[in-house]
C-alpha positions in Angstrom: 0.0 0.0 0.0 2.8 2.4 0.9 4.5 1.7 -2.5 1.2 2.5 -4.3 0.8 5.8 -2.4 4.4 6.7 -3.1 3.9 6.0 -6.8 0.8 8.2 -6.9 2.5 11.0 -5.1 5.6 10.8 -7.4 3.4 11.0 -10.6 1.3 13.8 -9.1 4.4 15.8 -8.2 5.9 15.2 -11.7 2.8 16.7 -13.3 3.1 19.8 -11.1 6.8 20.2 -11.9 6.2 19.7 -15.6 3.4 22.3 -15.5 5.5 24.8 -13.5 8.5 24.5 -15.9 6.4 25.0 -19.0 5.9 28.7 -19.0 4.5 28.7 -22.6 1.9 26.1 -21.6 0.7 28.3 -18.7 0.5 31.5 -20.7 -1.1 29.7 -23.7 -3.7 28.0 -21.6 -4.8 31.4 -20.1 -4.6 33.4 -23.3 -8.0 32.6 -24.8 -9.9 32.7 -21.4 -8.4 36.1 -20.8 -9.6 37.2 -24.2 -13.2 36.1 -23.5 -13.2 37.9 -20.1 -11.4 41.1 -21.2 -12.9 41.5 -24.6 -16.3 39.9 -24.6 -17.0 40.2 -20.8 -16.1 43.9 -20.5 -17.1 44.9 -24.1 -20.6 43.4 -23.8 -21.0 44.1 -20.1 -24.2 46.1 -20.5 -25.0 45.3 -24.1 -28.1 43.2 -23.4 -30.2 42.2 -20.3 -29.8 38.8 -18.7 -32.7 36.8 -17.3 -30.8 36.2 -14.1 -29.8 39.9 -13.7 -26.3 41.2 -13.2 -23.8 42.1 -16.0 -22.3 39.9 -18.7 -18.8 39.7 -17.3 -20.3 38.3 -14.1 -22.4 35.9 -16.0 -19.7 34.4 -18.2 -17.0 34.1 -15.4 -18.2 30.6 -14.2 -18.3 29.5 -17.9 -14.8 30.7 -18.5 -13.6 29.0 -15.4 -15.3 25.8 -16.6 -13.6 26.1 -20.0 -10.2 26.5 -18.3 -10.8 23.4 -16.2 -11.8 21.4 -19.2 -8.8 22.6 -21.4 -6.3 22.2 -18.6 -7.6 18.7 -17.6 -7.8 17.2 -21.1 -4.3 18.5 -21.9 -3.1 15.7 -19.6 -3.8 13.4 -22.4 -1.0 15.0 -24.4 1.4 14.3 -21.5 0.5 10.6 -21.7 1.3 10.7 -25.4 4.6 12.5 -24.8 5.5 10.0 -22.2 4.6 7.2 -24.6 6.8 8.6 -27.4 9.8 9.4 -25.3 9.8 6.1 -23.4 8.9 7.4 -19.9 5.5 5.7 -20.0 7.1 2.3 -20.7 9.3 2.8 -17.6 6.3 3.7 -15.6 4.3 0.7 -16.7 7.1 -1.7 -15.6 7.4 0.0 -12.2 6.2 -2.1 -9.2 2.9 -0.3 -8.9 -0.5 -1.0 -10.4 -1.9 0.7 -13.5 -4.7 2.0 -11.3 -2.1 3.9 -9.3 -0.6 5.3 -12.5 -3.9 6.6 -13.7 -4.8 8.0 -10.3 -1.4 9.8 -10.0 -1.7 11.3 -13.5 -5.4 12.2 -13.0 -4.7 14.0 -9.6 -1.7 15.8 -11.1 -3.7 17.0 -14.2 -6.7 18.0 -12.0 -4.4 20.0 -9.7 -2.8 22.0 -12.5 -6.3 22.6 -14.0 -7.6 23.9 -10.7 -4.6 26.3 -10.4 -5.4 27.7 -13.9 -9.1 28.0 -13.0 -8.2 29.9 -9.8 -6.0 32.3 -11.7 -8.8 33.0 -14.1 -11.2 33.6 -11.3 -8.8 36.2 -9.7 -8.4 37.9 -13.1 -12.1 38.1 -13.5 -12.4 39.8 -10.1 -9.7 42.3 -11.1 -11.7 43.0 -14.3 -14.7 43.9 -12.2 -16.7 40.7 -11.9 -18.8 40.7 -8.7 -18.7 37.2 -7.4 -20.2 36.1 -4.1 -18.9 32.7 -3.3 -21.5 30.7 -1.4 -19.0 28.1 -0.1 -15.3 28.1 -0.8 -14.9 24.4 0.1 -17.8 23.5 -2.1 -16.3 25.6 -5.0 -13.0 23.9 -4.9 -14.5 20.5 -4.4 -16.7 21.0 -7.5 -13.8 22.4 -9.5 -11.9 19.2 -8.6 -14.8 17.0 -9.7 -15.0 18.8 -13.1 -11.2 18.5 -13.5 -11.1 14.7 -12.7 -14.0 14.2 -15.1 -12.2 15.8 -18.1 -8.7 14.6 -17.2 -10.1 11.0 -17.2 -11.6 11.7 -20.6 -8.2 13.0 -21.9 -6.4 10.0 -20.6 -9.0 7.7 -22.2 -8.6 9.3 -25.6 -4.8 9.4 -25.3 -4.7 5.7 -24.5 -6.1 4.8 -27.9 -3.7 6.9 -29.9 -0.1 6.8 -30.9 0.8 10.4 -31.9 0.0 13.9 -30.6 -1.3 15.1 -34.0 -4.3 12.8 -33.9 -4.9 13.8 -30.3 -4.9 17.5 -31.1 -7.3 17.0 -34.0 -9.7 15.1 -31.7 -9.3 17.7 -29.0 -10.2 20.6 -31.4 -13.1 18.6 -32.7 -14.5 18.0 -29.2 -13.5 21.0 -27.0 -15.0 23.9 -28.8 -18.5 22.3 -29.3 -18.5 21.2 -25.7 -17.6 24.7 -24.6 -20.1 26.6 -26.8 -23.0 24.1 -26.1 -22.5 24.4 -22.3 -24.2 27.7 -21.9 -20.9 29.3 -20.8 -21.5 32.3 -23.0 -25.3 32.5 -23.1 -28.2 31.5 -20.8 -29.7 28.2 -21.8 -33.1 29.5 -20.8 -33.1 31.9 -23.8 -31.7 29.3 -26.3 -33.8 27.5 -28.9 -35.4 24.2 -27.8 -33.2 22.0 -30.0 -30.1 23.7 -28.7 -31.2 23.2 -25.1 -31.8 19.5 -25.7 -28.3 19.1 -27.2 -26.8 21.1 -24.4 -28.2 18.6 -21.8 -26.0 15.9 -23.4 -22.9 18.0 -22.8 -21.0 17.2 -19.5 -19.6 20.7 -19.3 -23.2 22.1 -19.2 -23.6 20.7 -15.7 -20.1 21.8 -14.6 -20.7 25.4 -15.7 -24.2 25.5 -14.1 -22.8 24.1 -10.8 -20.1 26.7 -10.8 -22.6 29.4 -11.7 -24.8 28.5 -8.7 -21.9 28.5 -6.3 -20.5 31.8 -7.6 -23.7 33.7 -8.4 -26.4 31.9 -6.5 -28.5 31.0 -9.6 -28.2 28.7 -12.7 -30.3 27.2 -15.5 -29.9 23.7 -14.0 -30.3 23.1 -10.2 -27.1 22.4 -8.3 -28.3 19.0 -7.2 -28.8 17.9 -10.8 -25.5 19.4 -11.8 -23.7 17.6 -9.0 -25.4 14.3 -9.7 -24.8 14.3 -13.5 -21.2 15.6 -13.2 -20.5 12.8 -10.7 -22.0 10.2 -13.0 -20.0 11.4 -16.0 -16.9 11.3 -13.8 -17.4 7.7 -12.8 -18.0 6.7 -16.4 -15.0 8.5 -17.7 -12.7 7.1 -15.0 -13.9 3.6 -15.8 -13.3 4.1 -19.5 -9.9 5.6 -18.8 -8.9 2.6 -16.7 -10.1 0.1 -19.3 -8.3 1.8 -22.2 -5.1 2.5 -20.2 -4.9 -1.2 -19.2 -4.9 -2.1 -22.8 -1.7 -0.2 -23.5 1.1 -2.6 -24.2 4.4 -2.3 -22.3 
């Protein structure tokens, strides 16, 4: 048991060190979210009324945080592919720890770095003028962690089926932007057309964004209980898929 815990800790620490040393990754991951907040959020601040009240910057802040968590978490899949290409993954797979511990260590590391990025964006939004009243700080970080684990598991699952980073990037581009725009991060789902609302209910990020919006603003299109239950369900499913596909990687 101690060996498994030490292995998880070592992999978690490696993810944090890799993240801290990659300045371009940090800056690049925050560039687009900052653009949405600084340009769209402030530029359209009072452009149109929102059914929930408040200004537009305040409304999109939870959505942008959700986007950062999704981007940062799924990027962990690229780390798996890089490890696979440069041989580190093979060394990890022959280590005297279970593959479950390897997935857990990488998932925890990816989730931690994503939460750091999400927290930075939240602070930037506050400096830009977003008026956020956090209902419960512990609940906020717990829910951010749940979202991060959900998407880091999805990223690991996708990476486990691929051999090169180019294919992963194509799949990421195909998946991430639709998931983001369909989640209601930039517009209230209550004012969207019925077909779009139905499709949005199939998007896991929809429930993550609405959960964050409830914690930060006190209201959302989907109740917090439903958001928590569905996000938890998606997380369990993605973890199971990630474990299954990662176990199929040959040493």
